[in-house]
matplotlib code that plots the C-alpha trace (Angstrom):
import matplotlib.pyplot as plt

x = [0.0, 1.5, 0.4, -0.4, -1.9, -4.2, -6.1, -9.1, -6.8, -6.0, -9.6, -10.9, -8.0, -8.8, -12.5, -11.3, -8.9, -11.3, -14.3, -12.2, -10.9, -14.5, -15.6, -12.7, -13.4, -17.1, -16.5, -13.9, -16.6, -17.1, -20.7, -21.7, -25.3, -27.0, -26.9, -23.1, -22.8, -24.9, -23.1, -19.8, -20.9, -22.1, -18.7, -16.8, -19.0, -18.4, -14.7, -14.9, -16.8, -14.1, -11.4, -13.0, -12.6, -9.0, -8.3, -10.1, -8.2, -4.8, -4.2, -3.8, -4.7, -7.6, -7.7, -8.8, -12.2, -13.2, -13.5, -17.1, -17.7, -16.6, -18.8, -21.8, -21.0, -22.6, -26.1, -25.9, -24.2, -27.5, -29.4, -27.1, -27.7, -31.5, -31.1, -29.1, -32.2, -34.3, -31.9, -30.9, -31.3, -33.2, -34.4, -37.9, -40.1, -37.4, -39.3, -40.3, -36.7, -35.3, -37.7, -37.1, -33.3, -33.4, -35.5, -33.1, -30.1, -31.8, -32.6, -29.0, -27.5, -29.6, -28.6, -25.0, -25.0, -26.7, -24.2, -21.1, -22.4, -23.0, -19.4, -17.6, -17.7, -17.2, -13.9, -12.7, -12.6, -10.8, -13.2, -11.2, -13.9, -13.1, -9.6, -10.5, -10.9, -14.5, -17.1, -19.6, -22.8, -25.0, -28.3, -26.7, -25.2, -28.5, -30.2, -27.4, -28.0, -31.7, -31.0, -28.6, -31.2, -33.9, -31.9, -30.7, -34.3, -35.6, -32.8, -33.7, -37.4, -36.6, -34.5, -37.3, -39.8, -37.6, -36.7, -40.4, -40.9, -37.8, -38.8, -42.0, -39.8, -37.6, -34.6, -33.6, -30.3, -31.9, -33.1, -29.5, -28.3, -30.9, -29.8, -26.1, -26.8, -28.7, -25.7, -23.5, -25.5, -27.8, -25.4, -23.2, -26.3, -27.9, -24.6, -24.2, -27.7, -27.0, -23.7, -25.3, -27.9, -25.1, -26.0, -22.6, -19.3, -18.1, -15.2, -17.8, -19.5, -16.3, -15.6, -19.0, -18.5, -15.2, -16.3, -19.2, -18.1, -15.1, -16.8, -20.0, -18.3, -16.4, -19.6, -21.4, -18.5, -18.4, -22.2, -22.4, -19.5, -21.1, -24.6, -24.2, -24.9, -22.2, -19.0, -16.5, -12.9, -11.6, -8.4, -10.2, -12.5, -9.6, -7.7, -10.8, -11.6, -8.0, -7.6, -10.8, -9.7, -6.3, -7.7, -10.3, -7.6, -5.3, -8.1, -8.7, -5.0, -4.9, -8.0, -6.3, -2.9, -3.0, -5.5, -3.1, -0.5, -2.6, -2.6, 1.2, 1.6, -0.6, 1.1, 4.6, 3.6, 1.9, 5.0, 7.2, 5.0, 5.0, 8.8, 9.1, 7.0, 9.2, 12.3, 10.9, 11.9, 9.6, 9.8, 11.6, 8.9, 6.0, 4.5, 3.9, 3.6, 2.3, 0.3, -3.4, -4.9, -8.4, -9.6, -8.3, -10.0, -13.4, -13.3, -12.0, -14.7, -12.6, -14.1, -12.3, -10.4, -11.7, -9.5, -10.2, -9.7, -12.0, -13.9, -11.5, -9.6, -9.3, -7.1, -4.3, -4.4, -5.4, -9.0, -8.4, -6.3, -8.2, -7.2, -8.2, -7.7, -6.6, -7.4, -4.6, -4.3, -1.7, 0.4, 0.4, -0.5, -3.0, -2.2, -2.9, -3.4, -3.1, -4.5, -3.4, -2.5, 0.4, 0.1, -2.6, -5.8, -6.8, -3.5, -3.8, -1.1, -1.4, 1.0, 0.5, 2.1, 1.9, -0.9, 1.5, 3.8, 0.8, -0.1, 3.5, 3.7, 0.5, 1.7, 5.0, 3.0, 0.4, 2.8, 4.2, 0.6, 0.1, 3.3, 1.9, -1.5, -0.2, 2.4, -0.4, -2.5, 0.4, 1.3, -2.3, -3.1, 0.3, 2.0, -1.0, -1.9, 1.6, 1.5, -2.0, -1.4, 1.4, -0.1, -3.8, -4.7, -2.2, -2.9, -6.6, -6.2, -4.2, -7.0, -9.6, -7.6, -7.3, -11.1, -11.6, -9.3, -11.1, -14.5, -13.1, -12.2, -8.4, -8.0, -4.2, -4.3, -2.2, -1.7, 1.4, 0.9, 3.4, 2.1, 0.4, -2.4, -6.2, -5.7, -3.0, -5.3, -8.1, -5.6, -4.5, -8.1, -8.7, -5.7, -7.1, -10.5, -9.1, -7.1, -10.3, -12.2, -9.4, -9.4, -13.1, -13.1, -10.5, -12.6, -15.7, -13.9, -13.1, -16.6, -18.0, -15.9, -17.5, -20.9, -22.6, -21.7, -22.6, -26.0, -26.7, -25.8, -27.7, -30.7, -30.7, -30.6, -33.4, -35.5, -35.2, -36.0, -38.9, -40.3, -39.9, -41.6, -44.4, -44.8, -45.1, -47.7, -49.6, -49.8, -50.9, -53.6, -54.8, -55.1, -57.0, -59.4, -61.8, -62.8, -64.0, -67.7, -69.3, -73.0, -75.3, -79.0, -80.9, -84.6, -84.9, -81.2, -79.0, -75.3, -73.0, -69.2, -66.4, -62.7, -59.7, -56.3, -53.6, -50.8, -51.3, -48.9, -48.6, -47.9, -47.9, -49.2, -52.3, -53.2, -53.6, -53.8, -53.1, -53.8, -55.2, -58.9, -61.5, -65.3, -67.2, -71.0, -73.0, -76.5, -77.0, -79.8, -79.2, -81.7, -84.0, -84.2, -82.7, -79.8, -77.2, -73.8, -71.1, -67.6, -65.6, -62.0, -58.7, -55.5, -52.6, -49.5, -48.4, -48.9, -48.1, -48.1, -51.6, -52.7, -51.3, -53.5, -56.6, -56.0, -55.8, -58.9, -60.8, -59.8, -60.8, -64.1, -64.9, -64.3, -66.7, -69.4, -69.0, -69.2, -72.3, -74.0, -73.2, -74.8, -77.7, -80.3, -78.5, -78.3, -82.0, -81.4, -78.5, -79.0, -77.3, -75.6, -74.1, -73.1, -71.2, -69.5, -68.3, -67.1, -65.2, -63.6, -62.4, -60.9, -59.3, -57.8, -56.3, -54.7, -53.3, -50.9, -49.0, -48.3, -49.3, -47.4, -50.7, -53.7, -57.0, -59.8, -63.2, -67.0, -68.8, -72.6, -75.8, -79.1, -82.3, -83.9, -87.5, -87.3, -84.3, -82.9, -79.1, -76.4, -72.8, -69.4, -66.9, -63.2, -61.7, -63.2, -64.7, -68.3, -71.0, -73.3, -77.1, -78.5, -82.2, -84.5, -81.6, -79.8, -76.6, -75.7, -73.1, -74.3, -72.4, -71.2, -68.8, -65.4, -65.9, -63.1, -59.5, -58.2, -58.4, -55.1, -54.8, -55.3, -59.0, -60.4, -63.2, -64.5, -65.3, -68.6, -69.1, -71.2, -73.1, -74.7, -78.1, -80.4, -83.4, -83.2, -86.4, -87.4, -85.4, -82.5, -79.0, -76.1, -72.6, -69.5, -66.0, -62.3, -60.4, -59.1, -62.3, -61.5, -57.7, -57.6, -55.1, -56.5, -53.4, -49.9, -48.8, -46.2, -43.4, -44.3, -45.9, -49.3, -52.5, -54.7, -58.4, -59.3, -63.0, -65.3, -68.3, -66.8, -67.8, -71.5, -71.6, -70.3, -72.9, -75.7, -74.3, -74.0, -77.2, -75.2, -73.6, -70.4, -68.7, -69.5, -68.2, -64.9, -64.5, -65.0, -62.2, -59.9, -57.3, -57.1, -56.5, -53.6, -54.6, -56.6, -60.3, -63.3, -67.1, -70.0, -73.4, -76.2, -79.7, -82.9, -85.5, -88.9, -91.8, -95.3, -94.9, -95.2, -92.4, -93.9, -91.2, -91.1, -93.7, -92.1, -89.4, -86.3, -83.5, -79.9, -79.9, -77.1, -77.6, -75.2, -74.9, -72.9]
y = [0.0, 3.3, 6.9, 7.7, 11.2, 12.2, 15.2, 14.5, 13.9, 17.6, 18.9, 16.5, 17.3, 21.0, 20.3, 18.0, 20.6, 23.5, 21.8, 20.4, 23.9, 25.2, 22.5, 23.3, 27.0, 26.6, 24.1, 26.4, 29.1, 29.6, 29.1, 28.4, 28.2, 25.0, 26.3, 26.6, 23.1, 21.5, 23.5, 22.4, 18.8, 19.1, 20.4, 17.7, 15.0, 16.6, 16.6, 12.8, 12.4, 14.4, 12.4, 9.2, 10.6, 11.5, 7.9, 6.5, 8.6, 8.6, 5.0, 2.3, -0.7, -3.0, -1.5, 1.8, 0.2, 0.6, 4.3, 3.5, 3.1, 6.7, 7.9, 7.2, 10.2, 12.5, 11.5, 12.7, 15.8, 16.7, 15.9, 18.3, 21.0, 20.5, 20.9, 24.1, 25.6, 24.5, 26.5, 29.5, 32.3, 30.9, 27.4, 26.6, 23.5, 21.9, 18.7, 18.0, 18.7, 16.2, 13.4, 14.3, 14.2, 11.0, 9.2, 10.4, 9.1, 5.8, 5.2, 6.1, 3.8, 0.9, 1.5, 1.8, -1.6, -3.1, -1.4, -2.4, -6.0, -6.2, -5.2, -7.3, -10.5, -8.7, -8.7, -5.2, -4.5, -1.7, 0.6, 2.1, 4.7, 6.3, 4.9, 3.7, 0.5, -0.1, -2.8, -4.2, -3.5, -1.7, -2.1, -0.8, 2.2, 3.0, 3.0, 5.2, 7.6, 7.7, 8.4, 11.1, 12.8, 12.3, 13.7, 16.7, 17.4, 17.3, 19.7, 22.2, 21.9, 22.6, 25.6, 27.1, 26.6, 28.4, 31.2, 31.9, 32.1, 34.2, 36.6, 37.4, 38.1, 40.5, 38.1, 37.7, 35.9, 32.5, 32.7, 33.4, 30.4, 28.3, 29.7, 28.9, 25.5, 24.7, 25.7, 23.8, 20.6, 20.1, 20.1, 17.4, 15.4, 15.6, 14.8, 11.7, 10.5, 11.0, 9.1, 6.2, 6.1, 6.0, 9.4, 10.9, 9.5, 9.4, 11.6, 14.2, 13.8, 14.4, 17.4, 18.9, 17.9, 19.7, 22.7, 23.5, 22.4, 24.8, 28.1, 27.0, 26.2, 29.5, 31.5, 29.8, 30.6, 34.3, 34.6, 32.8, 34.6, 37.9, 37.1, 34.8, 36.2, 33.9, 35.6, 34.6, 35.6, 38.4, 36.6, 33.3, 35.2, 36.8, 33.5, 31.5, 34.0, 34.2, 30.5, 30.1, 32.8, 31.2, 27.7, 28.9, 30.7, 27.6, 25.4, 27.5, 27.6, 23.8, 23.5, 25.4, 23.6, 20.2, 18.8, 19.5, 17.1, 14.1, 15.6, 16.0, 12.3, 11.2, 13.4, 12.2, 8.5, 9.0, 10.7, 7.9, 5.3, 7.1, 7.3, 3.7, 2.8, 4.9, 3.5, -0.1, -0.4, -1.2, 1.6, 0.5, 1.7, 0.1, -3.2, -4.0, -2.3, -3.9, -3.3, -4.2, -6.7, -6.1, -9.1, -7.6, -4.3, -6.0, -8.1, -5.4, -4.4, -2.4, 0.8, 4.1, 5.5, 9.0, 11.7, 12.8, 16.4, 16.3, 19.6, 21.9, 23.0, 22.3, 19.3, 19.2, 15.4, 14.3, 13.5, 10.5, 8.6, 6.2, 5.7, 2.5, 0.9, -2.7, -4.9, -7.0, -10.5, -13.4, -11.7, -8.0, -5.9, -3.1, -0.9, 2.3, 1.6, 4.0, 3.2, 5.5, 5.7, 7.3, 8.2, 5.7, 6.2, 2.6, 1.3, 1.2, 0.6, -0.1, 0.6, -0.2, 1.4, 0.4, 2.0, 2.2, 4.5, 6.7, 7.0, 7.7, 10.5, 12.1, 11.7, 13.5, 16.3, 16.7, 16.4, 20.0, 21.3, 19.3, 20.8, 24.3, 23.3, 22.2, 25.0, 27.5, 25.9, 26.0, 29.6, 30.8, 28.9, 29.6, 32.4, 34.6, 34.1, 35.2, 38.2, 39.3, 38.7, 41.3, 43.7, 43.6, 41.3, 42.4, 46.2, 45.4, 43.2, 46.0, 48.4, 46.0, 45.5, 49.2, 49.6, 46.9, 48.8, 52.0, 50.3, 49.1, 52.7, 52.8, 56.1, 56.0, 53.6, 54.7, 52.4, 52.7, 53.5, 51.4, 51.9, 54.9, 53.1, 53.0, 51.0, 53.4, 56.3, 54.6, 53.9, 57.5, 58.7, 56.3, 57.8, 61.3, 60.2, 58.7, 61.9, 64.0, 61.7, 61.9, 65.7, 65.8, 63.6, 65.8, 68.9, 67.0, 66.1, 69.7, 70.7, 68.0, 69.4, 72.8, 71.5, 72.1, 75.7, 76.2, 74.5, 76.8, 79.8, 78.8, 77.8, 81.2, 82.9, 80.7, 81.4, 85.1, 84.8, 82.5, 85.0, 87.8, 85.7, 84.7, 88.4, 89.1, 86.4, 87.7, 91.3, 89.9, 87.8, 91.0, 92.8, 89.9, 89.3, 92.2, 90.9, 87.5, 86.8, 84.0, 84.6, 87.3, 87.5, 89.7, 88.8, 85.4, 85.2, 83.6, 83.6, 81.3, 81.2, 78.8, 79.5, 77.5, 78.5, 75.8, 77.8, 77.6, 79.3, 80.2, 83.7, 84.8, 81.3, 81.8, 79.9, 81.9, 81.2, 83.0, 82.1, 83.3, 82.2, 84.9, 85.0, 88.3, 89.1, 92.3, 93.7, 96.3, 98.1, 97.7, 99.5, 100.0, 96.3, 94.6, 92.3, 90.2, 90.6, 87.9, 86.8, 83.7, 84.0, 82.3, 84.4, 82.4, 81.8, 80.2, 81.6, 85.3, 85.8, 84.4, 86.4, 89.6, 88.9, 88.3, 91.6, 93.6, 91.9, 92.4, 96.1, 96.8, 94.8, 96.4, 99.9, 99.0, 97.9, 101.1, 103.3, 101.4, 102.0, 105.8, 106.2, 103.9, 106.6, 107.8, 104.4, 103.6, 102.5, 100.3, 96.6, 93.6, 92.8, 96.3, 96.4, 93.1, 94.4, 97.5, 95.6, 93.0, 95.5, 97.6, 94.5, 93.4, 96.9, 97.0, 93.5, 94.2, 96.6, 93.6, 92.4, 88.8, 88.2, 88.3, 86.4, 85.5, 83.1, 84.1, 84.0, 87.3, 87.1, 89.1, 87.6, 89.6, 89.0, 89.2, 87.0, 84.7, 85.7, 85.0, 86.6, 85.2, 86.1, 83.3, 84.0, 80.5, 79.4, 76.0, 75.6, 76.5, 73.7, 73.8, 71.8, 71.2, 68.6, 66.7, 66.4, 68.3, 69.2, 71.3, 74.5, 74.4, 77.9, 78.9, 80.6, 83.6, 85.5, 84.7, 85.0, 88.5, 90.1, 89.0, 91.7, 92.3, 94.0, 96.4, 96.7, 93.0, 91.4, 91.1, 88.0, 87.5, 84.1, 84.0, 81.4, 81.2, 80.0, 78.4, 78.6, 76.0, 76.0, 76.3, 77.6, 76.3, 78.1, 77.0, 77.3, 74.5, 73.3, 71.4, 69.2, 68.9, 66.1, 63.4, 60.1, 58.0, 57.2, 55.9, 53.1, 55.7, 57.4, 60.5, 61.7, 60.9, 64.0, 64.1, 66.0, 65.3, 68.2, 66.0, 64.1, 67.1, 66.7, 63.5, 65.2, 67.9, 65.3, 63.1, 66.1, 67.8, 71.0, 71.4, 73.3, 72.3, 68.6, 68.9, 70.3, 67.5, 64.9, 66.3, 67.8, 65.0, 65.0, 68.7, 70.0, 73.7, 76.5, 75.7, 78.1, 77.7, 80.0, 78.6, 80.8, 79.6, 81.0, 80.5, 78.8, 81.2, 80.9, 83.9, 83.3, 84.4, 87.5, 87.8, 84.2, 81.7, 78.8, 76.5, 78.2, 76.5, 77.8, 80.6, 82.8, 86.5, 88.7, 92.4, 95.0]
z = [0.0, -1.1, -1.5, -5.1, -5.4, -8.2, -9.4, -7.1, -4.2, -4.2, -4.4, -1.8, 0.6, 0.4, 1.3, 4.1, 5.6, 5.3, 6.8, 9.6, 10.4, 10.3, 12.7, 15.1, 14.9, 15.8, 18.5, 20.0, 20.7, 24.4, 25.6, 22.0, 21.0, 19.8, 16.2, 16.4, 17.8, 15.1, 12.3, 13.7, 13.8, 10.2, 9.1, 11.0, 9.3, 5.9, 6.6, 7.2, 3.9, 2.1, 3.8, 2.5, -1.1, -0.3, 0.7, -2.3, -4.8, -3.1, -2.1, -4.8, -2.5, -1.8, 1.7, 0.1, -0.7, 2.9, 2.4, 1.6, 5.3, 5.9, 3.0, 5.3, 7.4, 4.9, 6.0, 9.6, 8.3, 6.6, 9.8, 11.7, 9.1, 9.6, 13.3, 12.7, 11.1, 14.1, 16.4, 14.3, 15.3, 18.3, 19.2, 18.1, 18.5, 20.6, 21.4, 17.8, 16.6, 19.1, 18.0, 14.3, 14.8, 16.8, 14.1, 11.4, 13.3, 14.0, 10.3, 9.4, 12.1, 10.9, 7.3, 8.2, 10.0, 6.9, 4.5, 6.5, 6.9, 3.1, 2.3, 4.8, 2.7, -0.6, -2.4, -3.4, -7.1, -9.0, -10.8, -13.6, -14.4, -11.0, -10.6, -7.1, -5.2, -4.1, -3.4, -6.0, -4.0, -6.6, -4.6, -1.4, -3.3, -4.8, -1.4, -0.1, -3.0, -2.2, 1.5, 0.7, -1.5, 1.1, 4.0, 2.0, 0.8, 4.4, 5.4, 2.7, 3.5, 7.2, 6.2, 3.9, 6.7, 9.2, 6.9, 6.3, 10.1, 10.6, 7.8, 9.7, 12.8, 10.7, 10.3, 6.7, 7.2, 7.6, 4.0, 2.9, 4.8, 3.0, -0.4, 0.3, 1.7, -1.5, -3.5, -1.2, -1.1, -4.0, -7.0, -5.5, -4.4, -7.8, -9.5, -7.2, -8.1, -11.8, -11.6, -9.8, -12.6, -15.2, -16.7, -15.8, -14.7, -11.1, -12.2, -13.2, -9.9, -8.0, -10.1, -9.2, -5.5, -5.2, -7.3, -5.0, -1.6, -1.2, -2.2, -0.5, 2.8, 2.6, 2.0, 4.9, 7.2, 6.3, 6.6, 10.0, 11.8, 10.8, 11.9, 15.0, 18.4, 19.9, 21.2, 18.6, 19.0, 16.7, 15.9, 15.1, 12.7, 10.8, 10.6, 9.4, 6.7, 5.6, 5.4, 3.5, 1.0, 0.5, 0.0, -2.4, -4.5, -4.2, -5.5, -8.5, -9.3, -9.0, -11.2, -13.9, -13.8, -12.2, -14.8, -17.6, -16.0, -17.2, -20.7, -20.5, -19.6, -22.5, -25.1, -23.9, -24.2, -27.5, -29.0, -27.6, -29.2, -32.6, -32.5, -31.7, -34.8, -37.1, -35.5, -35.5, -31.9, -28.9, -26.2, -23.1, -20.7, -22.7, -21.9, -25.6, -28.9, -32.2, -35.4, -35.1, -37.6, -39.0, -37.0, -33.7, -34.5, -34.8, -31.6, -29.3, -26.9, -24.3, -22.9, -23.3, -20.3, -19.7, -18.1, -14.6, -15.5, -18.5, -19.2, -17.3, -20.4, -24.1, -24.4, -26.9, -27.1, -30.6, -30.9, -33.2, -30.6, -28.4, -24.8, -23.0, -19.6, -19.5, -16.5, -14.9, -16.3, -16.3, -19.0, -18.1, -15.1, -15.3, -18.2, -20.0, -23.8, -26.7, -30.1, -32.9, -36.6, -38.4, -42.1, -43.0, -41.0, -41.6, -40.2, -36.4, -33.8, -30.1, -27.3, -23.6, -20.6, -17.0, -15.0, -12.0, -14.1, -14.9, -11.2, -10.2, -12.8, -11.5, -7.9, -8.7, -10.5, -7.7, -4.7, -4.9, -4.7, -1.5, -0.1, -0.9, 0.5, 3.9, 4.0, 3.4, 6.2, 8.7, 7.7, 8.1, 11.3, 13.0, 11.2, 10.8, 14.4, 15.4, 13.1, 13.9, 17.6, 17.6, 15.2, 16.2, 19.0, 21.7, 21.2, 21.3, 24.4, 26.1, 25.3, 26.6, 29.8, 30.2, 29.8, 32.5, 34.9, 34.3, 34.9, 38.3, 39.1, 38.3, 36.5, 36.6, 33.7, 30.6, 27.6, 25.6, 21.9, 19.9, 16.3, 15.0, 13.1, 13.7, 16.9, 18.0, 17.4, 19.4, 22.2, 22.2, 22.3, 25.2, 27.2, 26.5, 27.7, 30.9, 31.6, 31.1, 33.5, 36.0, 35.9, 36.1, 39.2, 40.8, 40.1, 41.3, 44.5, 45.2, 44.4, 46.7, 49.6, 49.2, 48.1, 51.4, 51.5, 47.9, 48.5, 51.4, 49.4, 46.4, 48.5, 50.1, 46.7, 45.4, 48.5, 47.9, 44.2, 45.0, 47.6, 45.0, 42.3, 44.7, 45.5, 41.8, 41.4, 44.4, 43.0, 39.6, 41.3, 43.1, 39.8, 38.2, 41.1, 40.5, 37.1, 38.1, 39.1, 41.1, 40.3, 38.9, 38.2, 35.7, 35.8, 34.2, 33.4, 36.0, 35.4, 37.4, 36.9, 38.0, 37.4, 38.5, 37.3, 36.9, 38.6, 42.4, 44.8, 48.5, 49.7, 53.3, 54.3, 52.0, 48.9, 45.7, 41.9, 38.6, 35.0, 31.7, 32.1, 32.9, 33.2, 33.3, 33.3, 33.6, 33.3, 30.6, 28.7, 25.0, 22.8, 25.7, 26.6, 29.7, 28.6, 30.2, 28.7, 29.3, 28.2, 28.7, 27.5, 27.6, 27.2, 25.7, 27.8, 31.0, 34.5, 34.6, 30.8, 30.6, 33.7, 32.0, 29.0, 31.2, 33.1, 29.9, 28.6, 31.9, 32.0, 28.4, 28.6, 32.0, 30.5, 27.6, 30.1, 32.2, 29.1, 27.9, 31.3, 31.2, 27.8, 28.1, 27.5, 24.4, 22.7, 22.2, 18.6, 19.5, 18.9, 20.5, 17.2, 16.9, 20.5, 20.1, 16.9, 18.7, 21.7, 19.7, 17.4, 20.4, 22.1, 18.9, 18.3, 21.8, 21.5, 18.1, 19.8, 21.2, 17.6, 18.2, 21.5, 23.4, 21.9, 23.4, 22.5, 23.7, 23.4, 23.9, 24.2, 24.9, 26.1, 26.0, 29.4, 28.2, 25.2, 25.8, 22.4, 22.5, 20.4, 20.2, 18.7, 18.8, 18.4, 18.1, 21.5, 22.1, 21.0, 23.5, 24.9, 25.3, 28.2, 27.6, 29.2, 30.7, 27.4, 26.5, 22.8, 21.2, 19.5, 16.1, 16.0, 13.3, 13.9, 11.7, 13.5, 14.5, 18.0, 19.5, 18.8, 15.2, 12.6, 11.7, 8.7, 9.9, 6.3, 6.1, 7.0, 10.7, 11.6, 14.8, 15.5, 17.3, 18.8, 21.1, 24.7, 26.1, 29.7, 31.7, 29.2, 30.4, 28.2, 29.1, 27.8, 28.8, 28.0, 26.3, 29.7, 30.2, 27.1, 27.3, 29.9, 30.5, 29.4, 30.1, 29.0, 25.6, 25.2, 24.6, 27.9, 26.5, 27.8, 25.8, 25.8, 25.1, 21.9, 21.8, 22.8, 23.1, 26.1, 28.2, 27.3, 29.3, 32.4, 32.2, 32.0, 34.8, 37.2, 35.9, 35.2, 38.7, 38.1, 41.3, 40.7, 37.1, 38.4, 40.9, 38.2, 36.0, 38.7, 38.6, 34.8, 34.2, 32.1, 31.9, 33.4, 33.4, 33.5, 33.0, 32.5, 33.2, 31.9, 33.0, 31.5, 34.3, 33.8, 33.2, 31.9, 29.7, 26.0, 23.8, 22.3, 19.7, 18.4, 19.6, 17.7, 18.9, 17.6, 15.9, 15.5, 12.9, 11.6, 10.8, 9.1, 9.9, 8.1]

ax = plt.figure().add_subplot(projection="3d")
ax.plot(x, y, z, "-o")
ax.set_aspect("equal")
plt.show()
């Protein structure tokens, strides 16, 4: 038994080495996941499968036939790949996967026992089509081919199923694994089935196997180490990718050059045979050489001996020369036979050379590539680790150690920068950061020593500022207080107000409040009729800013009321609509002075005491509510005007909306604070604020219009100032002299 390397020895050895390294790399991961373990097991089993091919194509001995036992390792490799999909990226259906895996292994184990038992009593034979020793067990090999196809098909189906689930979860890498496993597995599996069916040669199958396994394994490696959540070591990742790259390049180089060695041998022997015919001398290295008779040409049924490297390049060997393999017999050993013609195409010659010489020639041609292969593996696995350890790993390790010391509180750490590269820049930045932290800690320590004195001093300053601010608030509240009302009555019209400002404060041990909401009401004679005039307004701004707007509004509106009272006897022809127009324009003119820095939303209204006729002007204020017969409804007023303080064109049409109050009706007018209530918290932590005006209707109905009870129901949900005006038109037996019909909302326009 001797080592006789061939073309396929080189390809299968690369597959064996690379898959072994991948298995070691994955098994070397600390606290590895199940997916890493199963993938590592799959690569180890594939390396055993590749090693079996290496034995078959490298040893010219009957013992090499037992490589068929190692071939069986490919079946559990597919099972482990299927389990990889059950556990990547996270385990799923664990109980089912265990039973599924166990049943697959049981079937494989039973078939393996049967296959080994079938070959034990068989005599190895030499298969010249593959140039290997094997066993003549066609039935068992067909069953093996079926199982290989079945297990690989189940693995792919499992992968497709898991990729569909992972895609719904937002993980697309599983689908890529399925794609690359298909490229890695299916071409060799299909080629194996075709070779067993006699559609292609075994040499073609081995070509497909080597061609797809090397780049496929390399792609799976790169994809996995860049997507796994396992803590892989940086140096191992670099080494694995470098080794895969070099082996892939080395394989393509061998593919382009080793195959031609067989062509070189054939051409040399052909030229030697042709020269011997011309010289009429039998070549020394040949087994025989003679001219073929016509009878010999007709009875010869030998099969042609195909090249292992067929299809890799365009052969220069003459196409009219036949190449046969001759089995060993009593006269000559196994031989390589060439049948050719010289000048006369009908005159054929045949020369035979020892098959052993052919294998020795290939061995001598392939051996240097094996030296390069194993030298490359040693250099990458050992040399690269030494190089990267000094150039990358040690600087990174020093940096990680420094980070660990800083995390433990040692700020005296300084890392030496040996090389000014990216890692050197990172190390220098780390040293600068540690220095900044050290200086900051020193400053913080000094600050902490004097913190108590600073806190006392700052607290004293803040107390004085707070007292000054509370005093400002108190003075503002005093200015605002005269404008508010609690309750007023004008014949049948009863006005009740409720105001609660958001900003609460304590001054001189007494509770006070300020804000931008204001409610005012007064009794006036307009056009000779007793009327109730009211306003509910909300000045924009927080605390003192809103209060300032309310003070200005209250002062101006109070001035308008006082002026109207003084000239009641001179305004007999004045109508509620014209009074509202004059009042609104005066307010708007005053607030325009502030150039938009002080805006007010408001509803200004007039109610005729004798008739219940109501007139409203709405400046972007929430819609009023009519409470009638225990049912509350929004009065759909339109916002014909912008907020008070925005420019208004006096020449434009001025619209006053009117409607009829019936005896027993209540009119509710309120600021937007009654609607802007906290409903809860969203998932991101922000407040969810109510934006539905109609939600307030239910509270009016539940409390039967009691303002205090309404406030208590919404008190804990408030986000802003809140104010209400409740205007009740009392019950009377008098008939509406102006309009005896049930009035609906109407809109009148006045120029």
